[in-house]
C-alpha positions in Angstrom: 30.4 2.5 -6.2 28.5 -0.4 -7.6 25.0 0.3 -6.4 22.2 -1.0 -8.5 19.5 1.3 -9.9 16.4 1.4 -7.8 13.2 0.0 -9.3 11.5 3.4 -8.7 14.1 5.2 -10.8 13.9 2.6 -13.6 10.1 2.8 -13.7 9.9 6.6 -13.6 12.6 6.9 -16.4 10.9 4.4 -18.6 7.5 6.0 -18.1 8.9 9.5 -18.8 10.5 8.2 -22.0 7.3 6.5 -23.2 5.2 9.6 -22.4 7.6 11.9 -24.3 7.7 9.5 -27.2 3.9 9.3 -27.3 3.7 13.1 -27.4 6.3 13.3 -30.2 4.4 10.6 -32.2 1.1 12.3 -31.7 2.6 15.6 -32.7 4.1 14.1 -35.9 0.9 12.3 -36.8 -1.5 15.2 -36.1 0.9 17.9 -37.4 -1.6 20.5 -36.4 -3.4 21.7 -33.3 -6.5 19.5 -33.7 -5.4 17.2 -31.0 -5.4 19.9 -28.3 -7.7 22.3 -30.1 -10.3 22.3 -27.3 -7.7 23.8 -25.0 -6.6 27.5 -25.1 -3.3 27.9 -26.9 -1.5 29.1 -23.7 -2.7 26.0 -21.9 -1.6 23.6 -24.6 2.1 24.3 -23.8 1.5 23.6 -20.2 -0.2 20.3 -20.8 2.6 19.2 -23.2 5.2 20.1 -20.6 3.5 18.6 -17.6 2.3 15.3 -19.2 5.7 13.5 -18.9 6.3 14.9 -15.4 2.9 13.6 -14.3 3.5 10.2 -15.8 7.0 10.1 -14.2 5.6 11.0 -10.8 2.9 8.3 -11.0 5.3 5.6 -12.1 7.7 6.5 -9.3 4.9 6.6 -6.8 3.6 3.1 -7.8 7.0 1.3 -8.2 8.2 -0.6 -5.2 11.2 0.6 -3.2 14.4 -1.4 -3.7 16.2 -1.9 -0.4 20.0 -1.3 -0.5 22.6 -3.5 1.1 23.7 -2.3 4.5 26.6 0.1 4.1 29.2 0.5 6.9 28.4 3.5 9.2 30.2 6.7 8.5 33.1 7.5 10.8 32.2 10.0 13.5 33.6 13.5 13.0 37.0 14.2 14.6 37.1 16.7 17.3 
């Protein structure tokens, strides 16, 4: 199977990587909880976990759909 990767998948993957990298860099630079200090500690973990997912969803939503080449129809079931 030599199908190309859809633009939505490439965009979402790149956005997720950049968001995760940004969180890692901010964590390394801050090295303490001052960055998220205004948030309760139980909520900080949720924010860190959901940030890449939210960015991935937004990038996938905004990226255009890539049409696939027509594939031959599947054979009807025998019977």
